[in-house]
N, C-alpha and C positions, 0 to 999 in steps of 0.2 A: 583690519587694524583695530576698529572700534570694538569688535567682538573680543579680540585678544586682550584688550586692556581690562576687560571685566573677568577674564579667566582666572580660575583658582589654580595656583601652581602646586602640584603635589611633589613631595620630596622623593628623590631617587638616591638612596644612600650608597656610597662607595668610598673606599679609602682614597687618600690623597697621595699621589706619587710625587717624586721630586721634580717631575717635568709637567705637573698638572697645569700650572698657570704659565702660559707662553710668555706673557709680558712681566711676570713677577707680581708681587703684591705691593701695593703702594700705600693705600689708605684703608683703615679698618674701623668698623664700629661694632660694639659688642653688646648683646642683650644678656644681662646677668640672669634674668628670670628664665629665659629660654635656653641659655648656654649656647647661643648662636653668634657667630661672627659673620659680618658682611664685609666683603673685600672687593675693592676696585683696583684695577691695574693699568688704567689708561685705555683699555679696550672697550668694546661695546657689550660688556656683560657685568653682572653683579653676582659674585660667587658667595654662596651660603655654606658655611662650614659649622658643623656641630662639634662642640667641645665638652661633652659630658665627661669624657675621659681625655684629659689634656695630653696624655702620652699617645693617644690614638685618635686624632681628629678625623672627622668623616665629612666628605663633600656631599651636601644634600642636593644642591642645584647650582646651575650656572644660568642665570636669568638674562635673556637678551634685553638690551637697552636701545633706545632710538638714536643716541649719540655716544660719543666717546666719554667715558666716565672719568671725572677728576677728583671727586670727593664723595663721602657718604657719611650720614649721621643718623642717629636713632633716638627716639624719645623713650621714656620709661613705659609708656603705653604701647610701645611696639610699632610706632609709625616710623617708617624708613624713608629718608630723602636721599636721592642720588643726584649730584650735579653733573650734567652732561653738556657737551658742546656738539652741535649738529652741523654736519657739512663743512665745506671749505671756509665758509664765513663764520664758523664758530657761534652759531645762534644758540643762546643759552636756554637750557631746559632744566627744570627740577622734576624728576620722575619719582612718584610716590608708591610705596608698597606698605602692606600691613601684615604683621605676623599673626597667624591664627594660633589658637591653643594647641592644635594638633601639629604645630610647626610647619604647616603649609603657609605659603606666601600669596597674598592677594594683591593684585595690581589696583592702585587707587588713582590712576590718571597722572596728568602732568600739567605744568604751567610754564609760561615764559618768564625769563628773567633777563638780566643784562648779558652783554657779549662775553663769552668764554668764562663761565663760572668756574673758579679754581679752588675755592674752599667754602665749606658751609658749617654752621653750628646752630643747634637749637638753644633757646633759653632753657634754664633748668626745668621750668614748668611745661615746656613743650608748646607754649602758645605762639612763639615766633621762631622763624628761621632766618638767620642772617647769612647773606651770600656775598662773597667777594668776587666781583666780575672783573677779570684782568684786562680785557679789551686789548689784547696783545697785537702789535702791528703784524702785517703780513710779510712774506719773504721779500717783497719788492719795496719795502720801506726805504724812503730816501730817493726814490725814482718817481717818474710820472705815473707809474702803475701802483705806487705804494698806497696802502690804506692803514690808518691807525684808528680803530674804533674807540669810542669813549670808554674809559674805565668807570666802574660804578659800584655801588653797594646796594643790594636789594634787601628790603625787610619784608618778609612774608608773614602776614598774620594768619595763622593756621585755622582753617575750618576743619574741625575734627571729623565731621561726618563726610564731607566732600573736599578733601585736600586740594583737588584740582580747581576748586572755586575759591581758594584762599586769596586774600587781597595782597597785592604786591605794590610796595612803594620803592621806586628806584631813586637813589641819591647819587647825583653826579658832582663834579668838581668845577663846574663853570663859574661858580660864585667866588672862586679864589683867583687872584692874579699872580702872574709869574713873579713880579717884583716882590709882592707880599711874602710869598713862600720862600723865595731865595734869601730874603732878608732874615728868615727864621732858620736858615740852614737846610732847607728842603731842596733836593736835587731835581731841577727841571732841565733836561738835557736833550730833548728831541731835535728834529730838524728845524731849520729856521722858520719862525712863525708858529711853532707849536704852542699849545696852551695847556694849563693844568687839566682841562677837561679830557684831553686825549693822552697827554704824557703820563698822568698818574695811573698806575696799574696795581689795583688792590690784589693782594696775594693770599693772605691767611687771616682767619677770623678766630677770635676767642671772645667769650661772653663772661661777664662778671657773675659771681654766685647769686647775686640778688636779681639778675636778669634785667637790670636797668640800663646797662652800658655794654657796648661792644668795642673792642679795639681791633683795628684792621691794619696789618702791615702793608706798606706801599713799597715793595721790595726795591724796584728800580729807582725809586726816589729817596731811598734811605730815610723813610719817614713812617709815621703811624697816624692813622685817623681815629679819633675818638667819636663814637656815635651814640647819641641819646636815643635809646630804643622806645622811650615813652613818647617823645615829640617827633620821632623818626626824622631827626636832622643830624648832620655832621657838626659836632660841636667845635672841633678844632682839628688842625693838621699840624703835627710837630715833628721836628727832626729827631732822628735816632742818634745824632752826634757822629763823631768820626769813628767808624767801625771798620 
């Protein structure tokens, strides 16, 4: 496994058929300079598609991943991040790749983030990666066998040379009280005794153009978290209103 992470992946070009992706295409990231699209579909692979001719895209590679892919993002410098969940417990991973000038893809290692990373976004300068870790309950939620991992937001300060050694700050919601949030119109609706730490489930990330702030939707809670990326703190959680 260690040797494979250092391997250089050479392109194998072939046309894309209508049945190429078994699970369909869910999230894409596009390199304008290289005319390459990186596609994840919920499976354990990252598909690389060349779009030099948009009427005739070509599949270059399908790269194996360690976990099930939920999101992908890319910097202007060609660093690719893929959010994956590993195993039945959905242990969070960010797997890194780098585009080479010859369009080959080099693996750049991986690092741990929160439970079930569902959405990722780089800051415009590529210096930080923001990760929404959903922390979704298991199928036995509400029974004695139920588990509800904490939802969180990871801020990854990118090490350009060794992305797998980037610094990760995990932000949780234990500092918020149920009463405080409900009074603001935030939905806290888990089983009896639930807390914001486990009930809040970050879903989707967007970053402001100046790279100073991230907004993260908390879908099941009908709310949004505002994150200060300089101080690496959750500034506030506010309701999305009646939607």
